[in-house]
PDB file as gemmi writes it, atoms N, CA and C in Angstrom:
CRYST1    1.000    1.000    1.000  90.00  90.00  90.00 P 1                      
ATOM      1  N   MET A   1     -16.174   0.613   3.425  1.00  0.00           N  
ATOM      2  CA  MET A   1     -15.552  -0.375   2.626  1.00  0.00           C  
ATOM      3  C   MET A   1     -14.198  -0.081   2.149  1.00  0.00           C  
ATOM      4  N   LEU A   2     -13.880   1.312   1.942  1.00  0.00           N  
ATOM      5  CA  LEU A   2     -12.603   1.637   1.376  1.00  0.00           C  
ATOM      6  C   LEU A   2     -11.603   1.475   2.424  1.00  0.00           C  
ATOM      7  N   TYR A   3     -12.021   1.768   3.890  1.00  0.00           N  
ATOM      8  CA  TYR A   3     -11.066   1.563   4.843  1.00  0.00           C  
ATOM      9  C   TYR A   3     -10.733  -0.033   5.235  1.00  0.00           C  
ATOM     10  N   THR A   4     -11.885  -0.697   4.947  1.00  0.00           N  
ATOM     11  CA  THR A   4     -11.795  -2.107   5.374  1.00  0.00           C  
ATOM     12  C   THR A   4     -10.717  -2.750   4.398  1.00  0.00           C  
ATOM     13  N   VAL A   5     -10.841  -2.553   3.255  1.00  0.00           N  
ATOM     14  CA  VAL A   5      -9.811  -3.175   2.133  1.00  0.00           C  
ATOM     15  C   VAL A   5      -8.346  -2.652   2.508  1.00  0.00           C  
ATOM     16  N   TYR A   6      -8.223  -1.335   3.080  1.00  0.00           N  
ATOM     17  CA  TYR A   6      -7.113  -0.830   3.451  1.00  0.00           C  
ATOM     18  C   TYR A   6      -6.486  -1.494   4.732  1.00  0.00           C  
ATOM     19  N   ALA A   7      -7.315  -1.962   5.640  1.00  0.00           N  
ATOM     20  CA  ALA A   7      -6.922  -2.408   6.887  1.00  0.00           C  
ATOM     21  C   ALA A   7      -6.686  -4.012   6.828  1.00  0.00           C  
ATOM     22  N   ILE A   8      -7.421  -4.765   6.045  1.00  0.00           N  
ATOM     23  CA  ILE A   8      -7.402  -6.177   6.182  1.00  0.00           C  
ATOM     24  C   ILE A   8      -5.862  -6.679   5.762  1.00  0.00           C  
ATOM     25  N   PRO A   9      -5.285  -6.095   4.640  1.00  0.00           N  
ATOM     26  CA  PRO A   9      -3.876  -6.688   4.468  1.00  0.00           C  
ATOM     27  C   PRO A   9      -2.963  -6.414   5.395  1.00  0.00           C  
ATOM     28  N   ASN A  10      -3.288  -5.344   6.251  1.00  0.00           N  
ATOM     29  CA  ASN A  10      -2.206  -4.814   7.225  1.00  0.00           C  
ATOM     30  C   ASN A  10      -2.273  -5.702   8.557  1.00  0.00           C  
ATOM     31  N   LEU A  11      -3.091  -6.589   8.602  1.00  0.00           N  
ATOM     32  CA  LEU A  11      -2.946  -7.480   9.762  1.00  0.00           C  
ATOM     33  C   LEU A  11      -1.614  -8.269   9.777  1.00  0.00           C  
ATOM     34  N   VAL A  12      -1.002  -8.553   8.714  1.00  0.00           N  
ATOM     35  CA  VAL A  12       0.092  -9.443   8.679  1.00  0.00           C  
ATOM     36  C   VAL A  12       1.397  -8.571   7.817  1.00  0.00           C  
ATOM     37  N   LEU A  13       0.990  -7.624   6.961  1.00  0.00           N  
ATOM     38  CA  LEU A  13       2.008  -7.093   6.124  1.00  0.00           C  
ATOM     39  C   LEU A  13       3.106  -6.264   6.893  1.00  0.00           C  
ATOM     40  N   PRO A  14       2.768  -5.541   7.888  1.00  0.00           N  
ATOM     41  CA  PRO A  14       3.714  -4.846   8.623  1.00  0.00           C  
ATOM     42  C   PRO A  14       4.883  -5.679   9.119  1.00  0.00           C  
ATOM     43  N   LEU A  15       4.478  -6.969   9.563  1.00  0.00           N  
ATOM     44  CA  LEU A  15       5.482  -7.974  10.013  1.00  0.00           C  
ATOM     45  C   LEU A  15       6.469  -8.343   8.894  1.00  0.00           C  
ATOM     46  N   VAL A  16       5.626  -8.676   7.896  1.00  0.00           N  
ATOM     47  CA  VAL A  16       6.405  -9.129   6.677  1.00  0.00           C  
ATOM     48  C   VAL A  16       7.326  -8.007   6.035  1.00  0.00           C  
ATOM     49  N   GLY A  17       6.757  -6.762   6.180  1.00  0.00           N  
ATOM     50  CA  GLY A  17       7.530  -5.667   5.690  1.00  0.00           C  
ATOM     51  C   GLY A  17       8.762  -5.354   6.428  1.00  0.00           C  
ATOM     52  N   GLY A  18       8.599  -5.689   7.889  1.00  0.00           N  
ATOM     53  CA  GLY A  18       9.764  -5.318   8.682  1.00  0.00           C  
ATOM     54  C   GLY A  18      10.840  -6.475   8.390  1.00  0.00           C  
ATOM     55  N   ILE A  19      10.600  -7.737   8.061  1.00  0.00           N  
ATOM     56  CA  ILE A  19      11.459  -8.712   7.812  1.00  0.00           C  
ATOM     57  C   ILE A  19      12.055  -8.469   6.383  1.00  0.00           C  
ATOM     58  N   PHE A  20      11.216  -7.839   5.428  1.00  0.00           N  
ATOM     59  CA  PHE A  20      11.773  -7.483   4.007  1.00  0.00           C  
ATOM     60  C   PHE A  20      12.697  -6.111   4.326  1.00  0.00           C  
ATOM     61  N   LEU A  21      12.457  -5.317   5.027  1.00  0.00           N  
ATOM     62  CA  LEU A  21      13.505  -4.191   5.293  1.00  0.00           C  
ATOM     63  C   LEU A  21      14.754  -4.743   5.829  1.00  0.00           C  
ATOM     64  N   ASP A  22      14.851  -5.757   6.703  1.00  0.00           N  
ATOM     65  CA  ASP A  22      16.036  -6.284   7.249  1.00  0.00           C  
ATOM     66  C   ASP A  22      16.866  -6.857   6.030  1.00  0.00           C  
ATOM     67  N   LYS A  23      16.095  -7.360   5.258  1.00  0.00           N  
ATOM     68  CA  LYS A  23      16.814  -8.192   4.055  1.00  0.00           C  
ATOM     69  C   LYS A  23      17.373  -7.205   2.962  1.00  0.00           C  
ATOM     70  N   VAL A  24      16.550  -6.268   2.513  1.00  0.00           N  
ATOM     71  CA  VAL A  24      17.059  -5.425   1.320  1.00  0.00           C  
ATOM     72  C   VAL A  24      17.530  -4.048   1.813  1.00  0.00           C  
ATOM     73  N   GLY A  25      17.480  -3.769   3.080  1.00  0.00           N  
ATOM     74  CA  GLY A  25      17.987  -2.403   3.729  1.00  0.00           C  
ATOM     75  C   GLY A  25      16.821  -1.462   3.721  1.00  0.00           C  
ATOM     76  N   GLN A  26      17.114  -0.625   4.721  1.00  0.00           N  
ATOM     77  CA  GLN A  26      16.019   0.556   5.039  1.00  0.00           C  
ATOM     78  C   GLN A  26      15.798   1.379   3.725  1.00  0.00           C  
ATOM     79  N   ARG A  27      16.778   1.773   3.269  1.00  0.00           N  
ATOM     80  CA  ARG A  27      16.574   2.845   2.198  1.00  0.00           C  
ATOM     81  C   ARG A  27      15.934   2.294   0.912  1.00  0.00           C  
ATOM     82  N   ASN A  28      16.450   1.079   0.503  1.00  0.00           N  
ATOM     83  CA  ASN A  28      15.825   0.529  -0.596  1.00  0.00           C  
ATOM     84  C   ASN A  28      14.346   0.017  -0.409  1.00  0.00           C  
ATOM     85  N   GLY A  29      14.191  -0.455   0.828  1.00  0.00           N  
ATOM     86  CA  GLY A  29      12.762  -0.841   1.109  1.00  0.00           C  
ATOM     87  C   GLY A  29      11.787   0.240   1.350  1.00  0.00           C  
ATOM     88  N   LEU A  30      12.247   1.441   1.828  1.00  0.00           N  
ATOM     89  CA  LEU A  30      11.409   2.659   2.059  1.00  0.00           C  
ATOM     90  C   LEU A  30      11.114   3.159   0.644  1.00  0.00           C  
ATOM     91  N   LEU A  31      12.089   3.164  -0.176  1.00  0.00           N  
ATOM     92  CA  LEU A  31      11.777   3.454  -1.634  1.00  0.00           C  
ATOM     93  C   LEU A  31      10.660   2.816  -2.299  1.00  0.00           C  
ATOM     94  N   LEU A  32      10.920   1.482  -2.229  1.00  0.00           N  
ATOM     95  CA  LEU A  32       9.906   0.654  -2.839  1.00  0.00           C  
ATOM     96  C   LEU A  32       8.585   0.642  -2.211  1.00  0.00           C  
ATOM     97  N   PHE A  33       8.485   0.815  -0.997  1.00  0.00           N  
ATOM     98  CA  PHE A  33       7.103   0.869  -0.321  1.00  0.00           C  
ATOM     99  C   PHE A  33       6.476   2.325  -0.664  1.00  0.00           C  
ATOM    100  N   THR A  34       7.428   3.259  -0.868  1.00  0.00           N  
ATOM    101  CA  THR A  34       6.806   4.595  -1.286  1.00  0.00           C  
ATOM    102  C   THR A  34       6.349   4.569  -2.823  1.00  0.00           C  
ATOM    103  N   VAL A  35       6.936   3.861  -3.618  1.00  0.00           N  
ATOM    104  CA  VAL A  35       6.466   3.726  -5.079  1.00  0.00           C  
ATOM    105  C   VAL A  35       5.237   3.012  -5.005  1.00  0.00           C  
ATOM    106  N   ILE A  36       5.105   1.885  -4.160  1.00  0.00           N  
ATOM    107  CA  ILE A  36       3.886   1.021  -4.108  1.00  0.00           C  
ATOM    108  C   ILE A  36       2.725   2.069  -3.521  1.00  0.00           C  
ATOM    109  N   LEU A  37       2.991   2.810  -2.595  1.00  0.00           N  
ATOM    110  CA  LEU A  37       2.069   3.792  -2.049  1.00  0.00           C  
ATOM    111  C   LEU A  37       1.600   4.763  -3.149  1.00  0.00           C  
ATOM    112  N   CYS A  38       2.507   5.309  -3.870  1.00  0.00           N  
ATOM    113  CA  CYS A  38       2.152   6.229  -4.940  1.00  0.00           C  
ATOM    114  C   CYS A  38       1.424   5.850  -6.199  1.00  0.00           C  
ATOM    115  N   LEU A  39       1.669   4.394  -6.434  1.00  0.00           N  
ATOM    116  CA  LEU A  39       1.020   3.639  -7.557  1.00  0.00           C  
ATOM    117  C   LEU A  39      -0.495   3.470  -6.990  1.00  0.00           C  
ATOM    118  N   GLY A  40      -0.686   3.000  -5.722  1.00  0.00           N  
ATOM    119  CA  GLY A  40      -2.001   2.852  -5.254  1.00  0.00           C  
ATOM    120  C   GLY A  40      -2.750   4.073  -5.133  1.00  0.00           C  
ATOM    121  N   GLN A  41      -2.171   5.203  -4.752  1.00  0.00           N  
ATOM    122  CA  GLN A  41      -2.935   6.410  -4.846  1.00  0.00           C  
ATOM    123  C   GLN A  41      -3.328   6.911  -6.300  1.00  0.00           C  
ATOM    124  N   GLY A  42      -2.443   6.551  -7.159  1.00  0.00           N  
ATOM    125  CA  GLY A  42      -2.764   6.884  -8.601  1.00  0.00           C  
ATOM    126  C   GLY A  42      -3.869   6.085  -9.122  1.00  0.00           C  
ATOM    127  N   ILE A  43      -3.857   4.834  -8.575  1.00  0.00           N  
ATOM    128  CA  ILE A  43      -5.106   3.986  -8.970  1.00  0.00           C  
ATOM    129  C   ILE A  43      -6.332   4.392  -8.196  1.00  0.00           C  
ATOM    130  N   ILE A  44      -6.339   4.812  -7.116  1.00  0.00           N  
ATOM    131  CA  ILE A  44      -7.530   5.483  -6.418  1.00  0.00           C  
ATOM    132  C   ILE A  44      -8.005   6.689  -7.201  1.00  0.00           C  
ATOM    133  N   MET A  45      -7.073   7.486  -7.668  1.00  0.00           N  
ATOM    134  CA  MET A  45      -7.393   8.669  -8.375  1.00  0.00           C  
ATOM    135  C   MET A  45      -8.101   8.402  -9.756  1.00  0.00           C  
ATOM    136  N   LEU A  46      -7.460   7.414 -10.328  1.00  0.00           N  
ATOM    137  CA  LEU A  46      -8.043   7.007 -11.719  1.00  0.00           C  
ATOM    138  C   LEU A  46      -9.359   6.412 -11.542  1.00  0.00           C  
ATOM    139  N   GLY A  47      -9.619   5.712 -10.460  1.00  0.00           N  
ATOM    140  CA  GLY A  47     -11.061   5.220 -10.132  1.00  0.00           C  
ATOM    141  C   GLY A  47     -11.983   6.287  -9.850  1.00  0.00           C  
ATOM    142  N   GLY A  48     -11.494   7.121  -9.198  1.00  0.00           N  
ATOM    143  CA  GLY A  48     -12.371   8.351  -9.029  1.00  0.00           C  
ATOM    144  C   GLY A  48     -12.749   9.207 -10.147  1.00  0.00           C  
ATOM    145  N   TYR A  49     -11.956   9.393 -11.075  1.00  0.00           N  
ATOM    146  CA  TYR A  49     -12.160   9.948 -12.422  1.00  0.00           C  
ATOM    147  C   TYR A  49     -13.222   9.059 -13.168  1.00  0.00           C  
ATOM    148  N   GLN A  50     -12.906   7.866 -13.287  1.00  0.00           N  
ATOM    149  CA  GLN A  50     -13.786   6.888 -14.069  1.00  0.00           C  
ATOM    150  C   GLN A  50     -15.174   6.654 -13.220  1.00  0.00           C  
ATOM    151  N   LEU A  51     -15.301   7.036 -12.087  1.00  0.00           N  
ATOM    152  CA  LEU A  51     -16.481   6.693 -11.246  1.00  0.00           C  
ATOM    153  C   LEU A  51     -16.517   5.054 -11.066  1.00  0.00           C  
ATOM    154  N   SER A  52     -15.455   4.467 -10.911  1.00  0.00           N  
ATOM    155  CA  SER A  52     -15.289   2.983 -10.898  1.00  0.00           C  
ATOM    156  C   SER A  52     -14.838   2.632  -9.339  1.00  0.00           C  
ATOM    157  N   PHE A  53     -15.858   2.272  -8.576  1.00  0.00           N  
ATOM    158  CA  PHE A  53     -15.745   1.848  -7.125  1.00  0.00           C  
ATOM    159  C   PHE A  53     -14.826   0.792  -7.032  1.00  0.00           C  
ATOM    160  N   PRO A  54     -14.826  -0.375  -7.928  1.00  0.00           N  
ATOM    161  CA  PRO A  54     -13.904  -1.533  -7.796  1.00  0.00           C  
ATOM    162  C   PRO A  54     -12.549  -1.038  -8.019  1.00  0.00           C  
ATOM    163  N   LEU A  55     -12.390  -0.132  -8.818  1.00  0.00           N  
ATOM    164  CA  LEU A  55     -11.087   0.229  -9.137  1.00  0.00           C  
ATOM    165  C   LEU A  55     -10.427   0.969  -8.011  1.00  0.00           C  
ATOM    166  N   MET A  56     -11.226   1.626  -7.366  1.00  0.00           N  
ATOM    167  CA  MET A  56     -10.794   2.414  -6.147  1.00  0.00           C  
ATOM    168  C   MET A  56     -10.609   1.534  -4.985  1.00  0.00           C  
ATOM    169  N   LEU A  57     -11.323   0.418  -4.974  1.00  0.00           N  
ATOM    170  CA  LEU A  57     -10.922  -0.682  -3.905  1.00  0.00           C  
ATOM    171  C   LEU A  57      -9.683  -1.265  -4.258  1.00  0.00           C  
ATOM    172  N   VAL A  58      -9.278  -1.546  -5.516  1.00  0.00           N  
ATOM    173  CA  VAL A  58      -7.971  -2.201  -5.727  1.00  0.00           C  
ATOM    174  C   VAL A  58      -6.805  -1.193  -5.355  1.00  0.00           C  
ATOM    175  N   GLY A  59      -7.196   0.191  -5.736  1.00  0.00           N  
ATOM    176  CA  GLY A  59      -5.996   1.041  -5.416  1.00  0.00           C  
ATOM    177  C   GLY A  59      -5.853   1.412  -3.853  1.00  0.00           C  
ATOM    178  N   ARG A  60      -7.033   1.154  -3.109  1.00  0.00           N  
ATOM    179  CA  ARG A  60      -6.894   1.198  -1.664  1.00  0.00           C  
ATOM    180  C   ARG A  60      -6.050   0.137  -1.042  1.00  0.00           C  
ATOM    181  N   VAL A  61      -6.188  -1.172  -1.743  1.00  0.00           N  
ATOM    182  CA  VAL A  61      -5.564  -2.173  -1.059  1.00  0.00           C  
ATOM    183  C   VAL A  61      -3.983  -1.979  -1.431  1.00  0.00           C  
ATOM    184  N   ILE A  62      -3.691  -1.501  -2.554  1.00  0.00           N  
ATOM    185  CA  ILE A  62      -2.246  -1.310  -3.030  1.00  0.00           C  
ATOM    186  C   ILE A  62      -1.662  -0.276  -2.244  1.00  0.00           C  
ATOM    187  N   PHE A  63      -2.524   0.854  -1.978  1.00  0.00           N  
ATOM    188  CA  PHE A  63      -2.135   1.943  -1.052  1.00  0.00           C  
ATOM    189  C   PHE A  63      -1.703   1.406   0.269  1.00  0.00           C  
ATOM    190  N   GLY A  64      -2.643   0.789   0.924  1.00  0.00           N  
ATOM    191  CA  GLY A  64      -2.482   0.023   2.229  1.00  0.00           C  
ATOM    192  C   GLY A  64      -1.285  -0.707   2.312  1.00  0.00           C  
ATOM    193  N   ILE A  65      -0.943  -1.602   1.345  1.00  0.00           N  
ATOM    194  CA  ILE A  65       0.280  -2.468   1.496  1.00  0.00           C  
ATOM    195  C   ILE A  65       1.645  -1.521   1.533  1.00  0.00           C  
ATOM    196  N   GLY A  66       1.664  -0.461   0.865  1.00  0.00           N  
ATOM    197  CA  GLY A  66       2.764   0.506   0.817  1.00  0.00           C  
ATOM    198  C   GLY A  66       2.831   1.295   2.048  1.00  0.00           C  
ATOM    199  N   CYS A  67       1.761   1.916   2.600  1.00  0.00           N  
ATOM    200  CA  CYS A  67       1.620   2.765   3.485  1.00  0.00           C  
ATOM    201  C   CYS A  67       1.981   2.084   4.924  1.00  0.00           C  
ATOM    202  N   GLU A  68       1.302   1.054   5.235  1.00  0.00           N  
ATOM    203  CA  GLU A  68       1.583   0.523   6.533  1.00  0.00           C  
ATOM    204  C   GLU A  68       3.011  -0.137   6.584  1.00  0.00           C  
ATOM    205  N   SER A  69       3.449  -0.746   5.574  1.00  0.00           N  
ATOM    206  CA  SER A  69       4.937  -1.218   5.446  1.00  0.00           C  
ATOM    207  C   SER A  69       6.009   0.000   5.576  1.00  0.00           C  
ATOM    208  N   MET A  70       5.520   1.120   5.089  1.00  0.00           N  
ATOM    209  CA  MET A  70       6.357   2.137   5.104  1.00  0.00           C  
ATOM    210  C   MET A  70       6.512   2.802   6.435  1.00  0.00           C  
ATOM    211  N   TYR A  71       5.463   2.763   7.206  1.00  0.00           N  
ATOM    212  CA  TYR A  71       5.409   3.207   8.679  1.00  0.00           C  
ATOM    213  C   TYR A  71       6.397   2.306   9.556  1.00  0.00           C  
ATOM    214  N   VAL A  72       6.362   1.201   9.155  1.00  0.00           N  
ATOM    215  CA  VAL A  72       7.251   0.113   9.922  1.00  0.00           C  
ATOM    216  C   VAL A  72       8.787   0.629   9.670  1.00  0.00           C  
ATOM    217  N   GLY A  73       9.102   1.087   8.371  1.00  0.00           N  
ATOM    218  CA  GLY A  73      10.348   1.550   8.053  1.00  0.00           C  
ATOM    219  C   GLY A  73      10.747   2.833   8.747  1.00  0.00           C  
TER     220      GLY A  73                                                      
END                                                                             
């Protein structure tokens, strides 16, 4: 389940992320995607400490949004 919620948004987001990188520039885009990635990882960590699987799922979605778009950059 954790991998599924990571992968589903990334069916489309790398394409959108590439267009976004062209608009704002590579440096600013990579910085934004890295911040999103770290935010998602922090939410996953918080969900693990609180033993909250739904919170971990939300963090995994946010992590996936930042990670795959960062790979495009």
